[in-house]
C-alpha positions as CSV (number, residue, x, y, z in Angstrom):
1,M,0.0,0.0,0.0
2,S,1.4,3.4,-0.9
3,Y,0.9,6.6,1.0
4,P,1.3,9.5,-1.5
5,S,2.0,13.0,-0.2
6,S,-1.1,14.9,-1.2
7,P,-3.6,17.4,0.1
8,T,-5.7,14.5,1.4
9,R,-2.7,12.8,3.1
10,P,0.1,15.3,3.8
11,W,3.5,14.0,4.7
12,D,3.7,13.7,8.5
13,V,7.2,13.4,9.9
14,R,5.9,11.8,13.1
15,H,3.6,9.3,11.4
16,L,5.6,7.7,8.6
17,P,4.0,5.2,6.2
18,P,4.8,1.6,6.9
19,A,7.8,0.1,5.1
20,V,7.6,-3.6,6.1
21,G,9.7,-5.6,3.7
22,K,11.9,-2.7,2.7
23,T,15.6,-2.5,3.5
24,F,17.7,0.6,4.0
25,L,21.5,1.0,4.4
26,I,22.6,4.2,6.1
27,T,26.3,5.0,6.0
28,G,27.4,6.5,9.3
29,G,24.1,5.3,10.8
30,N,25.6,5.0,14.3
31,A,25.8,8.7,15.2
32,G,24.5,12.2,14.4
33,I,22.1,12.7,11.6
34,G,22.6,9.1,10.4
35,Y,21.5,7.7,13.7
36,F,18.1,9.6,13.6
37,V,17.6,8.6,10.0
38,A,18.1,5.0,11.1
39,E,15.8,5.4,14.2
40,Q,13.0,6.9,12.1
41,L,13.2,4.4,9.3
42,A,13.3,1.5,11.8
43,A,10.0,2.7,13.2
44,T,8.4,2.0,9.8
45,G,9.1,-1.7,10.1
46,A,11.9,-1.7,7.6
47,V,15.2,-3.5,8.0
48,V,17.8,-0.9,8.8
49,V,21.5,-1.6,8.2
50,L,24.0,0.7,10.0
51,G,27.2,1.2,7.9
52,S,29.9,1.9,10.4
53,R,33.7,1.4,10.9
54,D,33.2,0.7,14.6
55,P,31.2,-2.4,15.7
56,A,31.0,-1.1,19.3
57,K,29.4,2.2,18.2
58,A,27.1,0.4,15.9
59,D,26.0,-2.0,18.6
60,A,25.3,1.0,20.9
61,A,23.2,2.7,18.2
62,A,21.3,-0.5,17.5
63,F,20.6,-1.0,21.3
64,S,19.3,2.6,21.5
65,I,17.1,2.2,18.5
66,R,15.6,-1.1,19.8
67,S,14.9,0.5,23.2
68,R,12.7,3.1,21.4
69,V,11.4,0.9,18.6
70,P,10.5,-2.5,20.1
71,G,11.1,-5.3,17.6
72,A,13.3,-3.1,15.3
73,D,15.3,-5.1,12.8
74,V,18.7,-3.3,13.0
75,R,21.9,-4.8,11.6
76,H,25.5,-3.7,11.2
77,L,27.7,-3.6,8.1
78,R,31.4,-2.9,8.8
79,L,32.2,-0.1,6.3
80,D,35.2,2.2,6.0
81,L,34.6,4.7,3.2
82,A,38.2,5.9,3.3
83,D,39.4,2.4,2.4
84,L,38.2,2.2,-1.1
85,I,39.6,-1.3,-1.8
86,S,37.6,-2.8,1.1
87,L,34.2,-1.6,-0.1
88,K,33.4,-4.4,-2.5
89,D,34.2,-7.0,0.2
90,S,31.9,-5.1,2.7
91,V,29.0,-5.2,0.2
92,D,29.6,-8.9,-0.5
93,R,28.9,-9.5,3.2
94,L,25.4,-8.0,3.0
95,D,23.1,-10.9,3.2
96,L,20.3,-9.3,1.2
97,G,18.3,-10.0,-1.9
98,H,17.6,-6.4,-2.6
99,L,18.2,-2.9,-1.2
100,D,15.4,-0.3,-1.4
101,A,17.7,2.6,-0.6
102,V,21.2,3.6,0.4
103,V,21.6,6.8,2.4
104,H,25.0,8.3,1.7
105,N,25.3,10.1,5.0
106,A,28.7,9.3,6.5
107,G,31.3,12.0,6.4
108,I,34.1,13.7,8.2
109,A,34.9,17.4,8.7
110,L,38.4,18.3,9.7
111,D,38.8,21.8,11.2
112,D,42.6,22.2,11.3
113,P,45.6,21.7,9.1
114,P,47.7,19.8,8.2
115,R,46.2,18.1,5.2
116,R,45.5,14.5,5.9
117,E,45.5,11.5,3.5
118,S,43.8,8.1,3.5
119,D,45.8,5.0,3.3
120,D,45.3,5.2,-0.5
121,G,47.1,8.5,-0.5
122,L,43.9,10.6,-1.2
123,E,42.9,13.7,0.7
124,L,40.9,12.3,3.6
125,M,37.7,14.4,3.3
126,F,37.4,14.0,-0.5
127,A,38.2,10.3,-0.2
128,T,35.6,9.6,2.6
129,N,32.8,12.0,1.8
130,H,32.8,11.7,-2.0
131,L,35.0,8.9,-3.5
132,G,33.9,6.3,-0.9
133,H,30.3,6.9,-1.7
134,F,31.0,7.0,-5.4
135,A,32.6,3.6,-5.3
136,L,30.1,2.1,-2.9
137,T,27.3,3.0,-5.3
138,Q,28.8,0.7,-7.9
139,W,29.0,-2.3,-5.6
140,L,25.5,-1.7,-4.4
141,A,24.0,-1.3,-7.9
142,P,22.8,-5.0,-8.3
143,L,21.0,-4.8,-5.0
144,L,19.4,-1.5,-5.8
145,C,18.3,-2.7,-9.2
146,A,16.8,-5.8,-7.6
147,A,14.4,-3.5,-5.6
148,P,11.1,-2.4,-7.2
149,A,12.2,1.2,-7.0
150,G,15.7,1.5,-5.5
151,R,17.0,4.9,-4.4
152,V,20.4,6.5,-3.8
153,V,19.9,9.3,-1.3
154,T,22.9,11.6,-0.9
155,V,23.1,13.9,2.1
156,G,24.3,17.3,1.0
157,S,25.3,20.3,3.1
158,F,24.8,24.1,3.3
159,A,28.6,24.2,3.1
160,A,28.4,23.4,-0.6
161,R,26.3,26.5,-1.4
162,S,29.3,28.9,-1.3
163,E,31.9,26.6,-2.8
164,R,33.0,25.8,-6.3
165,L,34.9,22.7,-7.4
166,D,38.5,23.2,-8.6
167,L,38.6,20.4,-11.2
168,D,42.4,20.8,-11.5
169,D,42.9,20.3,-7.7
170,L,40.1,18.1,-6.5
171,Q,42.2,16.9,-3.5
172,S,43.3,20.4,-2.4
173,A,47.0,19.5,-2.9
174,D,47.9,23.1,-4.0
175,D,46.0,25.2,-1.5
176,Y,44.5,23.3,1.5
177,R,42.0,25.0,3.7
178,P,40.0,22.6,5.8
179,K,36.6,24.3,5.8
180,R,36.8,24.9,2.0
181,A,38.0,21.3,1.4
182,Y,35.0,20.0,3.4
183,G,32.5,22.2,1.5
184,R,34.0,21.1,-1.8
185,S,33.8,17.4,-0.8
186,K,30.1,17.9,-0.1
187,L,29.6,19.7,-3.4
188,A,31.3,16.9,-5.2
189,Q,28.8,14.5,-3.5
190,M,25.9,16.5,-4.6
191,S,27.2,17.1,-8.2
192,F,27.7,13.3,-8.4
193,A,24.2,12.6,-7.2
194,F,22.5,14.9,-9.7
195,E,24.7,13.5,-12.5
196,L,23.9,9.9,-11.4
197,D,20.2,10.6,-11.8
198,R,20.7,12.0,-15.3
199,R,22.5,8.8,-16.3
200,L,19.9,6.6,-14.6
201,R,17.1,8.4,-16.5
202,A,19.0,8.1,-19.8
203,A,19.5,4.3,-19.2
204,G,15.8,3.8,-18.4
205,S,16.6,2.6,-14.9
206,T,14.0,2.3,-12.1
207,V,16.6,3.5,-9.6
208,L,16.4,7.1,-8.5
209,S,19.1,9.4,-7.2
210,V,17.9,12.1,-4.8
211,V,19.7,14.7,-2.7
212,A,18.6,15.9,0.8
213,H,20.2,18.1,3.4
214,P,19.5,18.6,7.1
215,G,19.6,22.4,7.3
216,G,21.1,23.8,10.5
217,A,21.2,20.9,12.8
218,L,22.9,21.3,16.2
219,D,23.9,18.8,18.8
220,S,22.7,21.2,21.6
221,L,19.2,21.1,20.1
222,T,19.1,17.4,19.7
223,P,17.2,15.1,22.1
224,A,19.4,12.8,24.2
225,R,20.1,9.3,23.1
226,P,22.6,8.1,25.7
227,P,25.2,6.9,25.3
228,I,25.0,7.9,21.6
229,H,24.3,11.6,22.4
230,V,24.0,13.4,25.7
231,T,23.5,17.1,26.3
232,T,23.7,18.9,29.7
233,P,20.9,21.1,31.0
234,G,23.2,24.1,30.5
235,E,23.9,23.3,26.9
236,R,20.2,22.9,26.2
237,L,19.5,26.3,27.9
238,R,22.2,28.1,25.9
239,A,20.8,26.7,22.7
240,V,17.3,28.1,23.2
241,P,17.9,31.3,21.1
242,A,19.4,29.2,18.3
243,G,16.3,27.1,18.2
244,L,14.4,30.1,16.6
245,V,16.3,29.5,13.3
246,L,18.0,26.1,13.7
247,Q,17.0,22.6,14.9
248,G,18.2,19.4,16.3
249,K,19.6,16.5,14.4
250,D,16.4,14.5,14.9
251,A,14.6,17.1,12.8
252,G,17.5,17.4,10.5
253,A,16.9,13.8,9.5
254,W,13.3,14.5,8.3
255,P,14.2,15.6,4.7
256,I,16.5,12.6,4.3
257,V,13.9,10.1,5.5
258,R,11.4,11.6,3.2
259,A,13.8,11.4,0.3
260,A,14.3,7.7,1.1
261,L,10.6,6.8,1.8
262,D,8.1,9.1,0.1
263,P,6.7,7.5,-3.1
264,E,6.1,11.0,-4.5
265,V,9.8,11.9,-4.5
266,R,11.4,12.0,-8.0
267,G,14.9,11.5,-9.1
268,G,17.1,14.6,-9.4
269,E,15.2,16.4,-6.6
270,L,16.7,18.3,-3.7
271,W,14.9,18.1,-0.3
272,G,15.6,20.2,2.8
273,P,13.9,22.0,5.7
274,R,11.0,24.3,4.8
275,V,12.0,27.5,6.8
276,F,14.9,29.2,4.9
277,G,16.4,25.8,4.3
278,L,17.5,25.7,8.0
279,R,14.6,24.2,10.0
280,G,11.2,22.8,9.8
281,T,9.4,20.0,7.9
282,P,10.8,18.8,4.7
283,H,10.0,20.3,1.3
284,R,11.4,20.2,-2.2
285,E,13.7,23.1,-3.1
286,S,15.7,24.3,-6.1
287,A,19.3,23.3,-6.4
288,L,21.8,26.1,-7.2
289,P,23.1,26.0,-10.8
290,H,26.7,25.2,-9.8
291,M,25.4,22.0,-8.0
292,T,23.7,20.7,-11.2
293,D,26.2,21.9,-13.9
294,P,26.4,18.9,-16.3
295,S,29.8,19.8,-17.7
296,V,31.4,20.1,-14.3
297,A,29.7,16.9,-13.2
298,A,31.0,15.0,-16.3
299,R,34.6,16.0,-15.6
300,L,34.2,15.1,-11.9
301,W,32.7,11.8,-12.8
302,S,35.6,10.9,-15.1
303,A,38.1,11.9,-12.4
304,S,36.3,10.0,-9.8
305,V,36.3,6.8,-11.8
306,D,40.1,7.0,-12.0
307,L,40.7,8.0,-8.4
308,A,38.2,5.4,-6.9
309,G,39.3,2.6,-9.2
310,V,35.8,1.6,-10.3
311,H,34.8,0.1,-13.6
312,D,31.9,2.3,-14.6
313,P,30.0,2.1,-17.1
314,D,27.6,4.4,-15.2
315,L,28.6,2.6,-12.0
316,G,26.9,-0.6,-12.9
317,F,23.4,0.8,-13.6
318,G,23.9,1.4,-17.3
319,G,24.4,-2.3,-18.4
């Protein structure tokens, strides 16, 4: 049974449609935004797989979800997005016949120099946030294609709005500034996601690629989920003024959950919070032109194939 978002049945973030029989993989599902995406999807009756490097943290997240969602089917997939060579083996360990959606949520944000590299010799934020998800998409393609309407949901960021990709220095080797490198890595993710949907549509695929972002989501406005997340009374009090324009990470998960679950969502769309893109219930918004530029995306795609060491064509969706 489908539950379309319409004037007669508006989307309700607190009363989600059932998704029994569906399976979702959330990278970085053990903490932050990813944790609340997992908790909310688990409440629909779906199978939720937490992609995480740390089994202990994944176990703690699963325990927390089950304590709030009795009977929740929560699993763990050991996943290290910075270790590109390991990703195929990780996916091979998924004991699933299909995957209804992968939520590309995991990421790192480094605040200080020096520039750091992965074991593969790639700038760490670009490798983790973009290239890891780029490669993971290829290995998940057969499972996504086996679902009736698979989805790739990429979690973007406000940080991408003010950045532009330097296609001649994607790894910030010439001029490394941590905040800029982070914003560019998120822009690369979003550019890839929009380009992926263009290629999926051209191939006649049933899989959709959708982008969503959490707006302004703060730890101090987020409800406690000990030991995953704990805030002191003082932190909550100091955050009250910020709550006028920002929100907690539980609400930041709403657009991402809708992008993964709502049957009315279409490929190539961008979803975010309704109020100035910072807080509130999810709605569809317009992507900025530099996020959807096909010529930039094509060059990024070609470079990513080489850097990630994947086969293409079209990451396994194009035949």
